[in-house]
Steps between C-alpha positions, in 0.01 A plus 500: 500500500624850416561752781418874485825696481363777722307337786616140460146365479459194286338567164322227303626411162351714219398788731576844360506682843572416862181448695654665812676814383382515137849500354508389135664164446582582133297209374296553178232255394556356151261606216234239410603530134867439578646238271223557235642758257265663243194337660180634333274709716147358493218720628241320705162462324250776566225386734254694277615351168217246478242761595633744238469235227142419607394866520659602170522194272533708181559864406174687524360667188504880507173638630294717268464844644159660504419855592189611681417811700558482874214331676361347178573131454629397162231327297572175329444480126189333357515128518491324167178306445529161343349492148156348472488171316352510152231250595365746759484784246324279245248392763426863593450597135268204446298598809460857374383376159241272661368782723471739204319236294251431779431871546449542127249213488308619806522880481486578127149360441372707792667820388422448130191279486446344161177519305348246267509654149181312409306712754518795256335308217132580439262781418491783750251786517508814704308468825163673499339333199707664230525317166856613440791295621784280382539141386835341589632192322825318551738304278784371718666808647337733245174677584257691279293784642182569298352824627130545417341844533135573577445561130634156409835600352803277565864582561735205531834537675758240600557442870781364717498390864758688711500373857136526613393751236388453141625786286503595134784332311631774271775271373246288310351800320783502249681818393216719617512351850797713608330811367174422682686427823697822477184697426313336788779579745520855371133579553488294823272214392555172680277195537547177695272224627536341844307187596316522830456145621273583795195560281629388158522848349747707305630841599577721202737770620645775291548869448431754232540877465127564534410284804836442665532168683196275504393147597210315337356171626406240238288193570507174315205454264591165346 
């Protein structure tokens, strides 16, 4: 055992100072790397390495900046709607066509009631026992109006059914038909027959410069 040179107290081997007086023994502990020249320095693994890999597995994409006034949250853009399948569009179109067809079948006859053309055929006299009147004949879609005056004179004119009214057909009068039509419109003469199914009568409506608008009721005589 070594002895302190100052106080003579025994000092254990490897001690750097005397435990009694504190005098240095001159002993220096060898370096742990002694005898291992050029030994690589290895840093201990970071205790947070695994957590860093789990929290940030890949570089994050740059965030898109959006500006909005203070206190107003930024609104997201409109979400894209998936396109409708063609079968749905075809079904909707077919449904609309069916609805329109049903409405046409149900509503059109009520709005524009049809009239039997044969109801106009016959001899009609003015109500009140007058001998004057008109005899109407039919050949397919063509009508003939034979006006008979109180004196027995006849005036035959072609007729055509337009909707619910029987009117003079100027087109069948030949070249003079256009002239007669233009003259009638110029002086304000217009005649048309309407069948009144409630009592089987005709209403002759028209206008002329002398009387203005008028309506005459005709009753069937044959």
